[in-house]
C-alpha positions in Angstrom: 155.4 61.0 40.6 151.9 60.8 39.8 150.3 58.0 37.4 147.5 58.7 35.1 145.0 56.1 33.9 144.5 55.9 30.2 142.4 54.2 27.6 144.0 53.4 24.3 142.0 53.5 20.8 141.6 49.7 21.1 139.9 50.2 24.7 142.7 48.8 26.6 142.9 50.6 29.8 146.4 51.0 31.6 148.4 53.7 33.7 151.2 55.6 32.9 153.6 57.6 34.9 153.5 60.4 32.5 150.9 61.8 30.0 152.7 64.0 27.6 151.8 67.7 26.9 149.1 67.4 29.7 149.1 70.9 30.6 149.6 72.9 27.7 146.4 74.7 28.3 144.5 76.2 25.2 147.3 75.6 22.7 146.7 71.7 23.0 145.1 70.0 20.1 142.4 67.6 21.8 142.7 65.3 24.8 144.5 62.4 23.1 148.1 61.7 22.9 150.2 59.0 21.4 151.4 56.3 23.8 153.0 52.7 23.4 150.0 50.6 24.8 151.3 47.7 26.9 148.6 45.1 25.7 148.9 45.6 22.0 152.5 46.9 21.9 151.7 49.6 19.2 151.4 53.4 19.4 147.8 54.2 19.8 146.1 57.3 20.6 145.2 57.2 24.5 142.9 59.6 26.4 142.7 59.8 30.1 139.9 58.1 31.8 137.3 59.8 34.0 137.5 58.9 37.9 134.6 57.5 39.3 133.2 59.6 42.0 132.5 57.6 45.5 129.4 58.1 47.1 
């Protein structure tokens, strides 16, 4: 199972094994999803973090 690195609305960065509704295509409403943040222990909107490109 692949993990996704996300950032919650408070700015905490963490990885999750699933990112709900990731592949719904054009019917998805924005990039954010509600996930429970392990740092603040609240449901927060989380968005995937862009991966840095190594040069």
